[in-house]
N, C-alpha and C positions, 0 to 999 in steps of 0.2 A: 505492499500499501505506499504509495507516494506520488511524486509529480518528479518530471524531470526534463531540466532545460538542455537543447542542445546549445554544444559549445562554438558553433556558425551563427547562431542564432544572430538577426543583424545588422550591421552597416558592411557589408563588404566592404573592401582597399579601397575602390574605386569612388565608391559612394561617400566613404567618409573625405577621402582625400578631395572630393567637391563639396560636399560641409564644410570642412575646417578650410578650404578657400575663400569660400564663400564668408564665410566669417570674421574671418582676418579682414578681410575690405570693410566690412560692414564693423567689422571694431574701431577701425582708423580713415573713416570714410569724413566726409567733411557733409558740406547741402547737397552735392551731387548723387543724384539716382542710381541705385542698382537695379538692373532688372535681371532675370533668369530666362533664357531662351526653352521657354517651354518651363513644366514643373519642375527643379529642381531634381524630387527623386519624386517618386510614383507614393507618395503617403502624406493624404492631405491632410493632419491631423501638424503635420511637421512642416508645412508650406503655411499654413496660417498662423504657426508660432515663426518662420522666415517673416510674414509680414509685420510681423511687430517690429520685425528690424530695421523695415524699410527697405525688402527683400522683396522685389514684386517681378512673378511670372507673365511674362509675355506673349502670347504663340502664336505671334506676327511681330515680324520689326517693324512693317507700318501700323502697329500699335503704340511705339514708343515718341513719344509726342519732337517732330523732326525740330523744334525751339531748345530743343535740352541736351543744349553742346558739351555739358557734363556729364553723360551718359556715362553709364555704365553698362554691356550684358556678360552674362556668364557664361558660355558654351555648356552645355550641362554634362553627366560622364555617359551620358549616350553617343553624344558626337552630333554633328550635323554632316550636311555634303558641301561638296565644292564652292555649290551653286549660291548654297544657304547663308557659306560666308562671304560669297560674294558682293551679297546684297547689303547684308551689313555691314561691309567697308565700305561701299558707296556712300551711305548714310550718314558715314565721320564717326559712328559711335566707337567708341574704344570697350574693345573686344577681350575680355580675360575665358581662358580657355582651358576649360576643367575635364576634360573629356579625357575618361579610364584610360591607362596607360593599354589597359588589356586591348580596349578597344582600338585605340591609334594604331594597333600593331595588327589588331587584321585590317584596317584602312588600308595602313603600307602593303600587305598582301595583294593588295585585291588593287593598288593604284601601279603597281608592280607587274602583274602578269594583265589586266587590261590595257598596259601599255606595252605589251608583246601580242598579240592583239588575242588572249585568251578572255574565251567566256565566262563569269564570272556566277558559281549555283551559291546561295547565301543560303543557309538551311535556317530556317526562323520565321519569328508572327512577322508576317504581312503587314499589319499596320505597328508595327511597333517600331516607334522612334529610331532608335539602334539601325534596326534595320534600311528605314531609310537613308539614314544616313550612308549607312555600306555602300547602297546603290548609286550616290550620288559620285563613288570612286571609280565603276561598273564600265564610264566611258559611254553609257547606253546601249553595252551589252551585258547586261543584268539579269540574272530569274532568282526569282524568291520558293521557296517551298519547304510547306512544311508535313508535309506527309512521304511513304514510302509511294504511294497511288499519285503523286503530282509525277515522279521523275520519268511517268509511260507520256505525258503531257509534254515533256519537252522536244525540244524539235532536233535535229540529228547534229551534234555538236562536233568539230576535229580537233580543240584546244579548249581545255575543260580545265578548270579551276575551281575547286569546291571550301570554301568555310561555311562557320556555325556563326549565330549569333551566340555571343557569350555566354548568355545565360538559358541555354538553348538545354531540354534535356537530354542528356546521355543517352539514357537506353534510346530516343526515338534520332540522334546522328548516327546511331551504330547501326539500327535498321534501313534506316535511307541510306547512307555510303553503302550498304553492301548491294541495293538496289541499284545505287550511281556506277560499282564498280560492275555490274554486269553487263549496265548496256554501254557504258563508257567503260572498258580496262585500262585505258591511256588517262583518266583523269588523273591531274593532282590534286591530293586532298590533304587538307589541314584540320586535325581538330582545334578548333581556337574557340573550344567552350573554357573560360575559366575556371582553372583550379578550387576556387573558393564554391563557385557552382555547384564543384562536381562533390565538392565534398559537403556542403550544406544537402545535399540530394542523397545523397551516401546515406547521413546521419539519419534522413527522415524515416529511410527505407525498415534503417535498424529500428527507430524512433517504432513505427507501426507495431516491428514486426516482437517487438515486445512488447508495449503498452497495452493498455484496454481501449485507449481514444486516444486522439490525437488534435489537441490544437496549431491553427496555423495563425500566426499576426503579420496583418501586414495591408495594404491597402488595396483592395477590390479590381483598382487600374493597374495593379503590379503585375508584369506579364510572370516573373517569376514566383511569387506567392502565389499566383493561379498554379502554377507549374508542380510545386511543393504541395500541393491541396491532391492537387491527380494521381500526384505519387505516391499517396499515404492510402489515398482511398481507393488504388490499384493493387494493395493488400488485404485490402477487405475490411479495416477496420475501420467504426464512426470516428469522420474526419469534421473538424469544423472550423473555417475560416470565418476570423474575426478581425477587423480595425480596431478597436480597443479593448479594454477591459469593462465597459458596461454591456457589452452584446456577452459577456458573463452568465446575467438574471437568467436567459430565456436556452440554457442550455443547462442541462440536468448532469450537472458534476462530481453530484453526490453517487449518482451511479456506478461508475466507474473506482476502481482500485487502484489502478494503475493508471495518471493522462503523461502522454510527452508531449511539450509545448517545444516549436520552433516558428523561425520567421523570417521574414523575406529580405533583399538585401536593401531596404530601402526603410527598416521599419527600425525609429531609433529605440536605444535603450530604456527611455523613460516606458517609452508606451509597453515593452516586452515585460518591464521587471511589474509593473504595474498586473499586468494580463497573471506572472508569476504567484504575483502575493496574494492577488485576489482569489486563482485556485485551489493555491494552497493552502489558504483561508481556508475555504468550500473544506477542503481533506480534513484540518483540521476541527471543524466542524463533528463532523463527524465521525472522528474518533474521540471528541472531547472526554470520554466516560473514561477512557483507558490513559488521556493525556493530559488531565485538568491543569500537573505542575507547567509543562511546554506551554497547557494555554495560559497560562496565569501571567509568565514570564512577556509571552509577546506582549499580552495588553498591559505586561509595565512597562513594557519597551518602549508601545506605538503610546500613551496616556504622558511619558516624561517622568515619569516613577519610576524607572529602574535608572534614569540619568541624577534622578535629586537621591536614591538610596546610593550610589556611585559617589558622588560629592559628599554626601554625607560621610565615606568609608574613606575620603581622601583627609577628613577634615581631622578624622579622629587617627588616622598614622601620621598626618601633617604633627598632630601636637605631641603624638608620644615622640615624635624624630626630632623635635625641637628639646625631650625633655620636660614639659609643659605637664602641668597634670588635666589629666582629661575631663573636659567639660561638653555634658551632656545636652547644654544647652549653644555652644558653639556648631556641635554636629548639626541640629535644629534646625540654626539658621543658616548653615551654610545647605542642608535641603531643600528647607523651601526656599531659600533666593534664587538658586541655581532652576528649580521646579519652573518658578514666576513668572523666570527671563528668559528660558528656553520656551515656555509654553505663549508669551506674550507676543515674542519676537517670531513665530511661525503665525500666529494668526495675526501677527502687522503684513507678512509678506505673502498672506494665504493666497491670494492670485495668483500669484510667480507660481506656488509651490503647487496648486493647483492643475496650472498649465502643464508642468514639468509629470504631474501624478504621483507625488510622493504617498507610500504605506497609509500614511497616517491623517490623507485630504478627505477622506472619507469620515472617517470619524470626527474631523474637526472641525467640517462643514453639514455634522449632520445636530451636534452638540456642540456648537460652539458658544454659546453663552454661559455654557454650563464651564466651560474651559474658560473663559473670561473671569467667571466667578471664583473659580479656583485660584486663578491667578494672582490675582488681584491682592485675594484673601489671606493667597502664603504670601507674600509680599507685605502686606501689612501685617502679618504675625510674624517675620524674619526680622521687620523694623522695632518691632514690636518689643521682640526676644533681646537684642541687641542692645537696646535703650536700657533693656534689666538689667544688662550683662556690666554694660558701663555707658558713661557716654564719646569713649573714641572710639568705641565700637560701633555704634550709631553713626556717628561721624564719618565713617569707613564705608559702610553699609548704604549709608542716604548719597553719599557722593557716587558711589558706583552705578547705585541703581535709578541717578539722575543723568549718570553716563550713559547706562545703557537704552533710557528713555530717546538721549537727543541719538544716537547711535541710528535710528531708523527715520529721524528726524532731520524735516528738510532745512540746512542752514543757509544755503549759498543761495540768492534771490539768481534772478534768470534764466539762462541757457548755457551756462557751463555747464559742462561734463562732469564733474563732481558737485553735487548739490546737499549729499551728508556725507557723512563718515561711513556708511557703508557702502558707498560709491568708490571709496579708497581700494585701489588694490590690494588684494591681500587682506584688508584688516579685519573679515570677521577670524581669519584663524588667530591672527594676534590678538585680538578684545578679551576674541573669547578665552585665549585662554589665561589672559594678564588678568580677568573678571576672576576665572575660577580658581588662579593664585594668591589672588588679595584675599579673598575670602576663605582661602584654606589656609594657608601659613601666617597671612599676617595679622587677620582678627583674633586671633587664641593669643598670640605673644601681646598686642597693643593695651590688651583689655589688661596685663598686668604692669607693664611700662613701657614707654614712648622710644625707650630705648632699640639701637641697631643689635641685633646678634648675626651670629653665621650660622645659626640651626635656622632663624627661619631664613636665609636666602638658600642654602639649602633645600629647604621644602619649599619654599618659593620657586626656583626653577625643576625643580620634580617637579612641581603640580601641573607647573607652564609647560613642561618639555611632554611629558606622558597625553596633555588634553589638547598639547598640539600638533602629535603626531597622531592622535588619536581622529581629529580634525582633517586631518591635511588626507589620511589615510577614504575617511569618505570622500574627501574632492573631490578622489585620483577616480574612484567609483563612478560619480557622477559628471565627469570632466564632459563628455558631453551632451549634458543637459548645461550644466553652468553654461557650457559655450554658446550652446541653443539661443539661452534667455538673455545672453550677455553680460553673465555677473563670474567676473574677474577673484577666483580663487587663486590660489597660489600655485596650484598646479597649470588652471589656466593661459597662469602671468610663465613660467620659466619653464613648462614642462612637466611631463608625466615621468621620465624619467630626471629630471633635474629635480623634481621634485622625490624622487625617490631617493636617489643621492644623499639630498640635505635631510632626509628623514633617521638613513642609517646615520648621518654624521652623527644625527641629535641625539640617538639612541646609545649613542656608543659615548658617548659627552655622558649623559646619564650616568652610566655602565661608572665610568670615571671617577663621576662627582661621588656616585653612594659609596665606593668602595673606598675613598681616599679621606672622605666625612669626618669616620670616625677613627680613622686615627691619626689624624689631625685635632681631635678630642672639640670636631663644631656639635656634632650628633651622636644619640646615642648607639649603638651595637642595631639598632631595626635596621638602618643603612644597606646592611650586608641581608637585611631579609628580602628588602625590598626590589632584589633583583630579580628576584620572583616574577613580580610587575613586570619589567623591563626584559624580562625573558620571553614573556607569554605574548608581551607586544611583536620583538620580535618575530617570535612564531606567527603569527598571523598578519604580520608584513610581509613575510617568503613567502604566505598560501596564501594573502588573498586573491591573488589573478585563476585563481577558483570558484570566483565568487559562481558559479552556472552554478553548484551546488545546494547554493543558499539559495533564501528568498532574501525582498530587503530589510526586513522588520529583524533577521535572524543575522545579518552582518552587521548589522548598529547594533544588536544586543551582545555578541559577540565583543565587537571592539568595546562597548562600554561592562564588557565584565572584565576588563582591566582595571577596572576602579573599583569592583566587586572585589579582585584579589587582595589589592593593598589594601586594605578593611580585612579583609582574613587573612590573612599573613602575619598582619599587626597584633588583632587578636590572639593569634597564636605565638608570636612572639610573646607578649603581654600574660600570657597565662603560661609557659615557660620559665621567663625571668621571678617571676614571682612564684612559682614553686620553686625553681633551683636556688631564688637569692635568698 
């Protein structure tokens, strides 16, 4: 019983390259318009999202205002014919070519053989934009066939070159080629099906053979997505083609023990993740009698309760690390503050979050007033408890809370790029880690004394480090969604690989810091025990690329478990030192 997500589901290399290219241009564009020659990809949800970034699809170059001299048009991954390219140049519009390199390779093959008087056979869908573009390179001597039966309708040809649409079915290509070889033994055959297409189709076959039902996610106007549906159906398994998670309500998911999920090459991760989360949720509901503990954990993660628990655990560890007396009020204050600020920030940004389909959004939209009330009450309680603890603690928490509110508030007027603190590139990761570190490490110390201690610095850096790493790993997983909505997180700014190097460096520095801090007399021996927490983060960091094995809520929960581990190891250390001491 379970849900399995195909490893190849989602953007192929060509689509990812095209989307990244367009988003890079949108990020640095001025007032000039950006157009795509046809929808950039066959996914209506993503197209609408791109519209919000000022990226407009046009079906004909004449749809672009002739007076718009600063316009830029993007040639999508499917490519276009030479004639279409010439028309665009005549209009004086700037061209940015995002043609998939695999498609460009097929174009080059056709162009080369057409110049040597070869007739060109394209095996593919006659109405597909990629095929229409490829035909333009055949110099008027091209034919499109979609089945083995079409071979008999071809005229007698002396010199023949055969290529395939890059997303063509492998099985169909083999069948058609066999028929072509029979009739045209001297035909030159090129298997130009993209290797990612072959992998995707093979994986869907395997899913259909293994699972009780298969869900294929993608636009209904996407030929490669429809082909995946057909491949699954040929395995005689219930197959459902859906565009969004909202369509799942019409599918009896509880009827199936094992469900496989794959997606077309134009389907973004945020749609796939939401479908995966929704299907997993249905499966969890079916198994609720045997998985109550797991379901409670999922509920806690979705509602930010788990984050609050983790913050309380870090507060507990921070006090022990600094050799401060454990104060339950500090733990409660930290937990309430983190819950309040996380919930309020998600509610403030719910419009964007709804677009990208977070696993939390359904609950947040359905119970918005309850979440607002809970967050406000939690913040008031945190401030009240801190006031009881002392004026210094109250002032610190009050200032941090004001800063948290200002983070999402428009400060600068006009059309400036940076209107609020959240618009500053990479600010989310840094400010969140600083806020956690302040309430975890500084709050307990200033209740006792305003003096600065080395132990407080170690606790601050430890907390900042693991919260920053946890936040950045989550952003690496969401990099595609963040780029689509224009959110400039650290992975978006410096790239996935550079972020990975940065995070590895931070983890190494934390290991060094914890290893030497007790030896230097700055902290208690708990610093050695907390290395377990760093080790857990390291393991997750090394394995997060296997994200297909987990739903979004499980990924989030595993990341935040690092905080819980810090609390558990601190409790074990306290018990052992008390018993032995």
